[in-house]
N, C-alpha and C positions, 0 to 999 in steps of 0.2 A: 587517529584522524576522525573516525566516526564518533568517538566519545566527545571530542572537542567540538564537533559540529553540533551536537545536541545540547551541550552545556550552555552556550551563549544564546540559545533561542530566545529566552525571556528578555535578555538585554537587547537583542536585535529588534524585537517587536516593540518593546517599551520605548526605544528610540524613535520609532515611527509615531507612537502616541505623543512623545515629547515634542516632536516636530509639529504635530497638529495643534498642540496646546500653545506653542510659541506663535504659530501663525494666527491663532485665535486672539491671543493677547495683543498682537499688533493692530487689531481692529480698533477703531474709535470706540469709546465707552458706549455711546448710544447705539452702535451697531452690535456690540456684545450683549446689550440688554435685550436685543431682539432674539437672542439664542440662549435663553436661560437654562436650557437642559444640556447644553453642549459639554460643559466641564463635568457635571455629574455623570454624563454618559461615558466620558473618558475614564473616570474613576472606576466605573463598572468594567470597562474594557481591561483596565490594569489588573483587576481581580481575576478576570478570566485568563489573562496571560499567565499570571502566577499559577493558576490551577493547571493549565496546560503544561507548564514547566514541571510541575510535580509529577504529572502522569509520564512525561518523557523521561524524567529522572528514574521513575520506577521501571520503565522499559529498559533503560541503560543498565541499571543495577541487576536486572534479571538476566542479561545476556553476556555479562563479563566473561563467563566461562562456557559460552555457548558451543564453541568449536573444540571438539575433543583432540584434534590433531594440532592444536596451537599451544605453544609453551607460554606460560605467564610467569614472569619473575616478580618476586615480592617488591623489588625496587623499581619496577616499571613506573615511569612517570608519564601518565597519559596526557598530561598537559603540554609536554614537549613535542608538539606537532604544529603543522602549519595552521595559520588563522583560518577560521571558517570563511568561505566565500559566499557571495550572493547566490551562486549556483547551489551550494550546500543548503542555504536557507530556503531556497525555492523548492528543492527536493523534499525538505523536511515539511514544509507547508503542504505539499502535494500528498505526502504520506499521511498527514493528519486528516486530510480530506478523504483519503482512501478508507479510513475507518468508517466513514459515512456510507460509502458504496458497499463495502464488503460485510460490515458487521453491525449495522443499525437498522431500525425500522424505517428510518428516513431514506435508506438506499434500496428499499424493497422494489420499488417500481423500476429503478435502473437495473437491478439484478434480474428482474423478470424479463426485461427487454434485451439484456446482453447475455446473461448466463443461461437462461431457460431454453432458448433455441438450440444452444449447443448440447445441453442435457437431453432435450427431446430427441435430437438426432442420434445421440449415443444410445438411447433407449430403443430407437428404431433399428439401428444397425446391429445392436447386440442385445436383443430382447432377453430379459432375465428369466423368462419362462422357457426359453429354448437353449440356454447355454449356462455354464457356470460362470457367473459374473466375476467371481474372485480370480478366475484364470484370465480375464481380459485386462491387459495392462494398458493404462491410459496415462499419457504424459501431458502436463499443462505447463508449457513454458511461459515465462512472464506472469507468474502466479500471483504477484502482488502480495496481499495479506492472506491469501490461501483459501478464500471462500469457495470459489468455483471447484478447486481440487477437492476440498472438504465435502462439498455437496455430491460430487461424483463418487467419492469413497463411501459416503453414507448410503448410496444405492447398492453397495456391495462390490463395486469394481475395484481393482487394484490401481490406485491412482497416486501419482507423484507430481508434486508441483516443483517448478524450478524458478529461481529468482536470483538475479545478480546484484540488485541494490541492497546494500547493507541497511539502509533506512527501512526498506520493506521487510527484509529478513528478520531484523530485531523486533519489529512491530508484530509480525506474524507469529514469531516465537512467543511473544508475550500473550497475545490474545488466544492462541491455540493451547498453550500449556499453563497459563496462569490465571485465566479468566473463566472460572467454572460457574459463576453465578450470573444469571441473565440480567442485563442492564445494570450491572454493578459499577460500571465506570462511566465517567462523564468527560467529554471534550467540547471545546468551543472552536469548531473548525473554521469559522468565518471571521474571527477577530482581526485577521490580517487584511481584510477586505474593506477599504475605506471609501469605495465607490460602488455604484450599482446596487445600493441597498434601498429597498422601498421604504423601510422604516429603520430607525436607529436600533430598535430591538432586534432586527434581523441579524445584526453583526454579532450580537452576544447570545444568539439562540443556541441552547445546548443540544448535544446529541449524546445518546446513551448507547453503550455497547457492553457486551455482545448481545444481539437480539435473540440468540439461541445459546445453549451451552455447548461450546466447541468440543468439550470432552465427552459428549453424549454419543459418539460413534459406537457402533456395536463392538464388542470385545475382540472379535476376529477381523476387524477392519484392517486393510492393507493401505495405509496412508502415510505419506512422507513428504518432507520438503527438503530440497537439495539446493545448496548455494553454489553459484558459479556461473560463468558465461555459457550460454546455451550451446554454442558451437564447440566449445572446448570440453564441456562435460559429457556431451552425448555424441560419442564417436563409434559406438558399437553397432555394427549393422544388424538389421533384422531383429530389433529388440522390442518394439512396441506394436500393439494391435491398433492403437489410435493415438493421434496427437491432436489435442484440442487447443486452439489459440484464440484468445479474445483480446483484440486491440494490442497485439504483440508484434506482428510482422512489420508494422510501420516504424518500429524502433531500429530496424536494420539500416546500415549505410548502403548495403547491397542486398536487396530483398531476395535475389537469386541464391545468395549464400545460404540464407535460411531455408529456402525451398529445397536446395540440394541436401542440406542436413536432415530435414524432415524425411525426404525420399530415402535417404540412406538408413535411417534408424527404424523406419517402419518395416514390419514383417511383410512378406509377400501377401498381397491382398489387403494390407492394412489401409487405414483411412485417416486422412487429415481433414479436420473440420475447422473452419475459420470463420470468425465474425470480426469485422474491422477493416480498416483501410489498408491499402498496399504500402503507401509511403507518404508520410507528411510530418511525422513526429520529429525527425532528426533534421537539424539545419544542415543544408548541403554547402560545405565550404569549398573553396577553390580546389583543394586537393582531391575532391571527389568529382570534379567536373571533367 
């Protein structure tokens, strides 16, 4: 399912470009002449789409044998899965933009606004000059592409990121384990955005990643990423000194479920640090009313 969702990305976005071209060609000739750069710009967008598809293909190929507890048969036909949905494509586009936030210079301001307050609070609660940071266990649910958890581990704390989205997991695996050279990769995160662009060039503006070497953690670092649903994976009571959530709890259908899970897994005297809204991310359908 995940493999199939990534494969037709280029086709999906190219169709949006095709639609824009068709709409342009319906215009009268004298109107088309007023927009001489429109078709050349679509050509540039197509090249960016193809480049993004190449990066996504590299991510997919890197994670085929990612899970050790999964059996893979030689005759597995990954194409025999359901067609990709609009939801799949939207999640994939969101994942591409997550590279900007987590692993590019362009996302530095946002990281400083969202991640740094959490990190500062961790440093205040567990000062490294007064405790053995490697003995302080910190969990980051909804870790996305892993940058916040990585930064915490870089400070010497034992940190684990948790993520349920395959889109995020495969991308984080790629950037954390296969991207050792700074700014060696390029993505075009905004090629899907055909409105709210101040300039045409904004749509094809590149972003380079990673802005740091993800493999530069100290040799004795305790850093890991775990796949799975937060409430299903973390059931062991009194396990964590700290849970740090950044725009995570708004993903819950019932935020109290998350709070109870956090309460259960924290050690006595442990701390939950949160930045983000209580509930707005999930559409509330009738079954939850």
